C-alpha positions in Angstrom: -62.9 9.9 -22.2 -64.7 11.4 -19.1 -64.1 9.9 -15.7 -65.6 10.9 -12.4 -63.9 10.6 -9.0 -64.9 11.3 -5.4 -62.1 13.2 -3.7 -62.6 14.3 -0.1 -66.3 13.8 -0.5 -66.5 16.0 -3.6 -67.4 14.6 -7.0 -65.0 15.7 -9.6 -65.2 15.0 -13.4 -62.1 14.9 -15.6 -61.5 14.3 -19.3 -58.5 12.3 -20.4 -57.0 12.5 -23.9 -53.9 10.7 -25.2 -50.8 12.9 -25.6 -47.9 10.9 -26.9 -46.7 8.6 -24.1 -48.8 10.5 -21.5 -52.3 11.9 -21.2 -53.7 15.4 -21.2 -55.9 15.7 -18.1 -58.7 18.3 -18.4 -60.8 19.3 -15.4 -62.4 22.2 -13.5 -59.0 23.3 -12.2 -57.5 23.5 -15.8 -55.4 21.1 -17.7 -52.1 19.3 -17.4 -50.0 16.7 -19.1 -49.8 13.6 -16.9 -47.8 10.4 -17.0 -47.6 7.7 -14.4 -44.9 5.1 -14.8 -45.7 2.3 -12.4 -43.8 -0.8 -11.3 -45.9 -2.5 -8.7 -46.9 0.0 -6.0 -43.9 2.3 -6.7 -44.4 4.9 -9.4 -43.1 8.1 -10.9 -45.7 10.8 -11.5 -44.9 13.4 -14.1 -47.2 16.4 -14.0 -46.4 19.1 -16.6 -42.7 18.2 -16.4 -42.5 18.1 -12.5 -41.5 14.6 -11.5 -42.3 13.0 -8.1 -41.9 9.5 -6.7 -45.3 8.2 -5.8 -46.9 5.2 -4.1 -50.1 4.1 -5.7 -52.4 1.3 -4.3 -55.6 0.2 -6.0 -58.3 -1.3 -3.8 -61.3 -2.0 -6.0 -62.7 1.4 -7.0 -60.6 3.2 -4.4 -57.1 4.6 -5.3 -54.7 5.5 -2.5 -51.8 7.8 -3.6 -48.9 9.0 -1.5 -46.9 11.7 -3.3 -44.8 14.7 -2.3 -45.4 14.0 1.4 -49.2 13.9 1.1 -51.8 11.1 1.2 -54.8 11.2 -1.2 -57.7 8.9 -1.5 -59.8 8.9 -4.7 -62.8 6.7 -5.5 -63.6 6.0 -9.2 -67.3 6.5 -9.8 -68.5 3.7 -12.1 -70.5 5.3 -14.9 -73.4 2.7 -14.7 -73.9 3.4 -11.0 -73.4 7.1 -11.4 -76.1 7.4 -14.0 -78.5 4.9 -12.5 -81.8 6.4 -11.4 -83.9 4.7 -8.7 -87.7 4.8 -9.0 -89.8 6.2 -6.2 -90.3 2.8 -4.6 -86.5 1.9 -4.8 -87.4 -1.3 -6.6 -86.1 -0.6 -10.1 -83.1 1.2 -11.5 -82.3 2.5 -14.9 -78.8 2.4 -16.4 -78.2 5.6 -18.4 -75.5 6.1 -21.1 -72.3 7.7 -19.5 -71.4 9.1 -23.0 -72.9 9.2 -26.5 -72.1 6.1 -28.6 -73.4 3.0 -30.3 -74.7 -0.3 -28.9 -72.3 -3.0 -29.8 -74.0 -6.0 -28.1 -76.8 -6.8 -25.7 -75.9 -9.6 -23.4 -79.3 -10.0 -21.6 -83.0 -10.4 -22.4 -86.0 -8.9 -20.7 -87.1 -11.1 -17.8 -83.6 -12.5 -17.3 -82.2 -12.8 -13.7 -78.8 -11.1 -13.3 -76.3 -10.8 -10.5 -74.1 -7.8 -9.5 -71.4 -7.5 -12.1 -73.1 -9.4 -14.9 -72.6 -7.7 -18.3 -75.8 -6.1 -19.6 -74.9 -4.1 -22.7 -71.6 -3.3 -24.5 -71.4 0.2 -25.9 -68.8 1.9 -28.1 -67.8 5.5 -27.9 -64.7 7.1 -29.6 -63.4 3.6 -30.6 -63.5 2.4 -26.9 -65.8 -0.4 -25.8 -67.4 -0.1 -22.4 -69.4 -2.9 -20.7 -72.4 -1.7 -18.7 -72.7 -4.2 -15.8 -75.5 -5.0 -13.3 -75.1 -2.7 -10.3 -77.2 -5.0 -8.1 -78.9 -8.4 -8.3 -82.3 -8.3 -10.1 -84.4 -9.0 -13.1 -84.0 -7.2 -16.4 -87.3 -5.3 -16.6 -86.7 -3.5 -20.0 -84.0 -3.0 -22.6 -84.3 0.4 -24.1 -81.8 0.1 -27.0 -81.0 -2.4 -29.8 -77.7 -3.6 -31.2 -76.3 -1.1 -33.7 -78.4 1.8 -32.3 -76.8 5.1 -31.7 -77.6 7.1 -28.5 -76.8 10.3 -26.7 -75.3 10.8 -23.3 -77.8 10.0 -20.5 -80.0 7.8 -22.8 -81.9 5.0 -21.1 -80.1 1.7 -21.7 -81.5 -1.0 -19.3 -83.9 -1.1 -16.5 -83.4 -3.6 -13.6 -86.2 -4.5 -11.2 -85.6 -5.9 -7.7 -86.2 -9.6 -7.3 -89.5 -10.5 -5.6 -88.8 -11.6 -2.0 
């Protein structure tokens, strides 16, 4: 599955694939086998056989890592927010599909009021379900897909309109 992170102000996209008891991490810099065995904040990071003690702290979408004497801050970029497009007036946003897949369930109806974090649509890709959630308070202006429908990456899913003041 693809994930995007902001590291030092730069957006980086990586692909994770299961590799036994670890993961194979693919990115612009190449690929590596990665395992993180964590107990609370203490962890052991294994990167292609090199093992380091690490301290990992999650703060919402921000991940703080202290490893090998260095401190790193990563921010996970939520797919719904990342692929949301604002219209010219800034009053409506469109959630786009972060990956190709199939619509499992639609949790809202056009005209419905939603709050930040409310589930909008559940999609499935590669046997993994992902809930697309409202990225701001608003009104569901349009639903561009139907339950059971297949779609490509970047397809329109749901449009949110700002609430009238």
